[in-house]
C-alpha positions in Angstrom: 97.0 111.3 106.3 95.2 108.3 107.6 96.4 105.0 106.1 95.2 101.4 106.5 97.1 98.7 108.4 99.2 97.4 105.4 100.3 100.9 104.3 101.0 101.8 107.9 103.2 98.7 108.3 105.2 99.6 105.3 105.6 103.2 106.4 107.0 102.0 109.7 109.7 100.1 107.8 110.4 103.3 105.8 110.5 105.4 108.9 113.0 103.0 110.6 115.2 103.1 107.5 115.1 106.9 107.3 115.9 107.2 111.0 118.8 104.8 110.7 120.2 106.7 107.7 119.5 110.1 109.3 117.4 111.3 106.4 116.4 114.9 106.9 113.1 115.1 108.7 111.5 117.3 106.0 112.1 114.6 103.4 110.9 111.8 105.6 107.7 113.5 106.7 106.7 115.3 103.5 108.0 112.8 100.8 108.7 109.3 102.1 105.7 109.1 104.5 103.2 111.0 102.3 101.4 110.4 99.0 101.5 112.9 96.1 98.1 111.7 95.1 96.7 109.1 97.6 93.8 108.1 95.3 92.8 109.4 91.9 89.4 107.7 91.8 86.7 107.4 89.2 83.5 105.5 90.1 80.5 104.4 88.1 82.6 103.4 85.0 79.9 101.7 83.0 80.9 98.6 81.0 78.6 96.2 79.3 79.2 92.6 80.6 77.1 89.6 79.9 74.4 91.6 78.1 73.9 94.3 80.8 75.7 97.3 82.1 77.8 97.2 85.3 79.6 99.9 87.1 83.2 99.6 88.3 85.6 101.8 90.3 89.1 102.5 89.1 91.9 104.0 91.2 95.4 105.3 90.6 97.5 105.9 93.7 100.8 107.8 93.3 103.2 107.8 96.3 106.5 109.6 95.5 108.6 110.5 92.5 112.2 111.3 93.3 113.6 112.0 89.8 115.4 115.3 90.0 115.1 115.9 86.3 111.4 115.2 86.2 112.0 113.0 83.1 110.7 109.7 84.6 107.2 108.7 85.5 105.5 107.1 88.4 105.5 103.3 87.8 103.3 100.5 89.0 101.2 97.5 87.8 97.5 97.2 87.1 95.6 95.1 89.7 92.2 93.8 88.6 90.1 92.0 91.2 88.7 92.4 94.7 91.0 94.5 97.0 91.0 97.5 99.3 92.5 101.0 98.8 94.9 100.1 101.6 96.3 97.3 99.4 96.7 99.6 96.4 98.4 102.3 98.5 100.7 99.8 100.2 101.8 98.5 96.8 102.5 102.0 95.5 104.8 102.7 98.5 106.6 99.3 98.0 107.1 100.2 94.3 108.8 103.5 95.2 111.5 101.7 97.2 111.8 98.8 94.9 112.7 101.3 92.2 115.1 102.9 94.7 116.7 99.5 95.3 117.4 99.1 91.6 118.2 102.8 91.0 116.0 103.3 87.9 114.6 106.7 89.0 110.9 105.8 88.7 108.4 106.9 91.2 106.0 104.5 92.9 102.4 104.1 92.0 99.6 101.6 91.4 96.5 101.2 89.2 93.6 99.2 90.3 90.2 98.2 89.0 87.8 96.9 91.6 85.5 94.1 90.6 82.4 93.1 92.5 82.9 89.4 91.9 86.0 87.1 91.6 87.8 87.6 88.3 87.1 84.0 87.3 83.4 85.1 87.1 84.2 87.2 84.1 85.1 86.2 80.6 88.5 87.2 79.1 86.6 89.5 76.7 84.8 91.2 79.6 88.0 91.8 81.5 89.6 93.2 78.4 86.8 95.6 77.9 86.8 96.6 81.6 90.5 97.4 81.4 90.2 99.3 78.2 87.3 101.6 79.3 88.8 102.1 82.8 92.2 103.1 81.4 90.6 105.5 78.9 89.2 107.5 81.9 92.8 108.2 83.1 94.0 108.9 79.5 91.1 111.1 78.3 89.4 112.6 81.3 91.8 112.9 84.3 94.9 115.1 84.2 97.7 116.2 86.5 99.2 119.6 85.5 97.8 119.2 82.0 99.2 115.7 81.5 97.0 112.6 81.3 97.4 110.5 84.4 98.3 107.5 82.4 101.0 108.7 80.0 104.7 108.2 79.3 105.8 110.9 81.7 102.8 110.7 84.1 102.0 107.2 85.4 103.2 104.1 83.4 101.4 100.9 84.2 102.3 97.2 83.7 101.0 93.7 84.2 100.1 92.6 87.7 97.5 90.3 89.3 94.5 90.1 87.0 96.1 91.9 84.0 97.9 90.5 81.0 100.2 91.7 78.2 97.2 92.1 75.8 95.7 94.6 78.3 98.9 96.6 78.2 98.6 96.6 74.4 95.1 98.0 74.7 96.2 100.8 77.0 99.1 101.6 74.7 96.7 101.8 71.7 94.2 103.9 73.5 96.8 106.4 74.4 98.2 106.5 70.9 94.7 107.0 69.5 93.9 109.8 72.0 97.2 111.6 71.5 97.1 111.2 67.7 100.6 109.9 67.8 101.9 113.4 68.8 103.4 112.3 72.1 106.3 109.9 72.1 106.6 107.0 74.4 104.3 104.4 75.8 102.2 104.5 79.0 102.5 100.8 79.5 105.2 98.1 79.8 104.8 94.4 79.7 103.2 94.6 76.3 103.5 91.9 73.7 106.5 92.2 71.5 104.2 92.8 68.5 103.1 96.0 70.3 106.5 97.2 71.3 107.1 94.9 74.3 110.6 93.9 75.1 112.0 90.3 75.1 112.3 88.6 78.5 109.8 90.9 80.2 107.4 88.0 81.0 110.2 86.0 82.5 112.3 88.8 83.9 110.9 88.6 87.5 111.6 84.9 87.8 115.0 85.1 86.1 116.0 88.0 88.3 114.9 86.2 91.4 116.9 83.1 90.5 120.0 85.3 89.8 119.6 86.8 93.3 119.4 83.2 94.8 122.5 82.1 92.9 124.5 85.2 93.9 123.5 84.7 97.6 124.6 81.1 97.3 128.0 82.1 95.8 128.4 84.5 98.8 127.7 81.6 101.1 124.7 83.4 102.7 122.0 80.8 102.2 121.3 77.9 104.7 122.6 74.5 103.8 120.3 72.8 101.3 120.2 69.3 99.9 121.4 68.6 96.3 117.8 68.3 95.2 115.8 70.7 97.3 112.1 70.6 97.5 110.2 73.7 96.5 106.6 74.8 96.9 105.2 77.5 94.6 102.2 79.5 95.7 100.7 81.2 92.6 100.6 80.0 89.0 100.3 83.3 87.2 103.0 84.8 85.0 105.7 84.4 87.8 104.7 81.0 89.1 104.3 79.4 85.7 107.7 80.6 84.6 109.3 79.5 87.9 108.2 75.9 87.4 110.6 75.1 84.4 113.5 77.0 85.9 113.1 75.0 89.1 113.3 71.8 87.2 116.3 73.0 85.2 118.1 73.3 88.5 117.0 69.9 89.6 114.7 71.2 92.3 111.7 69.0 93.2 108.4 70.8 92.9 106.4 69.2 95.7 103.5 71.7 96.0 101.6 74.3 94.0 98.7 76.5 94.6 96.4 79.0 92.9 93.1 80.8 93.6 91.2 77.4 93.5 93.4 75.7 96.1 96.6 73.8 96.6 98.2 70.3 96.0 101.0 68.7 97.8 102.8 65.6 96.5 106.1 64.5 98.1 107.0 62.5 95.0 106.7 65.7 92.8 104.0 67.5 91.0 103.6 66.3 87.3 103.7 69.6 85.4 101.7 68.2 82.5 98.7 67.8 84.9 98.6 71.5 85.7 95.9 73.7 84.0 96.8 76.2 81.3 94.6 78.8 83.0 96.5 80.2 86.0 93.4 80.0 88.1 92.1 76.7 86.6 91.1 73.8 88.7 93.8 71.6 90.2 91.4 68.8 90.7 93.1 66.3 88.4 96.6 67.0 89.8 97.7 63.9 91.9 98.5 64.6 95.6 96.9 65.8 98.8 94.6 68.7 98.1 94.3 71.7 100.4 93.6 75.4 100.6 95.8 77.8 98.7 97.2 79.1 102.0 97.5 75.6 103.6 100.1 74.7 101.0 102.4 77.2 102.8 102.7 74.9 105.8 103.7 71.7 103.8 107.3 70.4 104.2 109.8 71.9 101.7 113.2 73.6 101.8 112.3 76.5 99.5 109.0 78.3 99.7 108.3 80.6 96.7 105.6 83.1 97.3 104.3 84.2 93.9 100.6 84.9 94.6 99.7 88.1 96.4 100.4 90.3 99.4 100.2 89.4 103.1 100.2 85.6 102.8 102.3 85.1 105.9 101.5 87.2 108.9 101.8 87.1 112.7 98.8 84.8 112.7 100.2 82.0 110.6 103.9 82.4 110.2 104.6 79.9 113.0 102.7 77.3 111.0 105.4 77.2 108.2 107.1 73.8 108.3 110.3 73.5 110.4 111.9 72.0 107.3 111.6 75.3 105.3 114.9 77.0 105.0 114.4 79.8 102.4 111.5 82.0 101.5 111.6 83.6 98.1 109.3 86.6 97.9 108.3 86.9 94.2 105.0 88.6 95.1 104.9 92.1 96.4 104.9 92.2 100.2 103.8 88.6 100.7 105.1 88.5 104.3 104.4 91.1 107.0 107.1 92.6 109.2 105.8 90.4 112.1 106.0 87.3 110.0 109.6 88.1 108.9 110.6 88.4 112.5 109.0 85.0 113.4 110.6 83.2 110.5 114.0 84.8 111.0 114.0 83.9 114.6 113.6 80.3 113.5 116.5 80.5 111.1 114.5 80.9 107.9 116.4 83.0 105.3 114.0 85.5 103.6 114.8 86.9 100.1 112.7 90.1 100.2 110.3 91.2 97.5 112.0 94.5 96.7 115.1 92.5 95.8 113.8 89.2 94.6 111.2 90.5 92.1 113.2 93.5 90.9 114.0 91.9 87.5 110.5 92.9 86.3 110.9 96.6 87.0 114.4 96.6 85.6 113.3 95.3 82.2 110.2 97.5 82.4 112.5 100.5 82.6 114.3 99.5 79.4 111.0 98.9 77.6 109.8 102.3 78.6 113.0 104.0 77.5 113.0 102.2 74.2 109.3 103.3 73.5 110.6 106.8 72.8 112.5 105.6 69.8 115.2 103.2 68.6 118.2 103.1 68.4 118.9 106.1 70.6 116.9 107.6 73.5 117.7 111.0 75.1 118.3 109.2 78.4 121.3 107.5 76.7 122.8 110.6 75.1 122.2 113.0 78.0 122.9 110.8 81.0 125.1 108.0 79.6 122.7 105.2 80.4 123.1 102.2 78.2 119.7 100.7 77.2 119.9 97.0 76.1 117.9 96.3 72.9 118.5 92.7 71.7 117.5 89.6 73.5 121.1 88.7 74.3 121.9 92.2 75.6 118.8 92.2 77.8 119.5 88.8 79.3 123.1 89.7 79.9 122.3 93.1 81.5 119.6 91.6 83.6 122.1 89.2 85.1 124.5 92.0 85.8 121.9 94.2 87.4 120.5 91.6 89.7 123.9 90.3 90.8 125.3 93.8 91.4 122.2 95.0 93.3 122.3 91.8 95.4 125.9 92.7 96.3 125.0 96.2 97.2 122.0 95.1 99.4 124.4 92.7 101.2 126.8 95.5 101.8 124.0 97.6 103.4 122.9 94.6 105.5 126.5 94.1 106.7 127.2 97.7 107.4 124.1 98.2 109.5 124.2 94.6 111.0 120.8 94.0 109.6 118.9 91.2 107.8 118.9 91.0 104.0 115.4 92.4 104.0 116.3 95.4 106.1 119.4 95.9 103.9 117.2 96.1 100.8 114.9 98.7 102.5 117.9 100.7 103.6 119.3 100.8 100.1 115.9 101.7 98.6 115.2 104.5 101.1 118.8 105.8 100.8 118.6 106.0 97.0 115.2 107.7 97.0 116.2 110.2 99.7 119.4 111.2 98.0 117.4 111.9 94.8 114.8 113.9 96.7 117.5 116.0 98.4 118.9 116.8 94.9 115.5 117.5 93.6 114.5 119.9 96.3 117.9 121.3 97.1 120.2 120.5 100.0 118.9 123.3 102.2 117.1 121.1 104.7 119.8 119.2 106.5 123.2 117.6 106.6 124.5 114.7 104.6 123.0 111.3 105.4 125.1 108.7 107.2 125.6 106.3 104.3 127.8 107.9 101.7 
């Protein structure tokens, strides 16, 4: 199939990993480098906004589901905004191999609602209605083999750029109303706790990324950093806003922030009480030097946290990153291109890749999905011996263990193949997914892969 430049770039990474691991060609060609459903699209979704009707397009892209038992769904967040199909498909592919890196068995997918104006041009109530009506199409009207596209064993969505926990609540309620409560499980994670959400989900991505950072530091893999490193945070949504207090707890100095309206750099530190409550609110009253949201990436710091969106650093601008930057933490999905990674790594910048750094979110999402089938015991626990944490303390403890253990495994892959940490993460993700696909389809296609 023909893919856009972003999706093609990710597929090249997948193809390299598959070749390195000697994945059977049939699996690589027909599963890893193909989409199950490239774009399930519904256009002309009519929603009343600002007193008149507007039409929107919604798309679900499903890449690959490796689960041999066919118990687990495709999984991916809901993007609401202005974006291309290429972006949506690229994110679906990344999700497949992030799930592989963390061995949760989910497939990779993505749900998108395309707006014709920036999301800030719509009220919260309008966005809520747009999400609710668009999701209903994939619950009530569009089916795959008799199962609604958005369903507990079909495609399960979650929060992402432009979507919030209350939107997941609305999707959960719509599915419950449509099914009459006859189908167990939830088609959404990242819900509020009042609607069946799980504790720590809103903070899991950041907590997980910080656990990765600390484990890498314990392994003496990070560059030398001052006792009070400077950090710049691009993106003030759910991830960026939760990263701010954790950075301060560790005595890091936040010298720059950015959101959709622009950026601010202040060498003395950004006063957090001056930041807007709205993730995309104006930064006009924040003291410091004001700049564009991408220009903040080039300001001096030791740690650059990318928590906004994809493709922020590319071949065109990676060389502009300050020579003082030592570590890039990729909290967003695919925020740096392969060419940007190469430029930065050649300069000695240590990159913590997205499919490792932000995996805490999908790990906790797996537990929320499993628990949506019933408490205290889910069939996954009884049949497959998987322990699902339930209390806040259990969730926090297991999240720490999962992130640290996965970091160690990725480091092992990187060491074995003499690769970067980023390449090590992709090798682990591709290896896990490929092994499951061979089990799913039978071992008749080819010999054992190199990595046992």
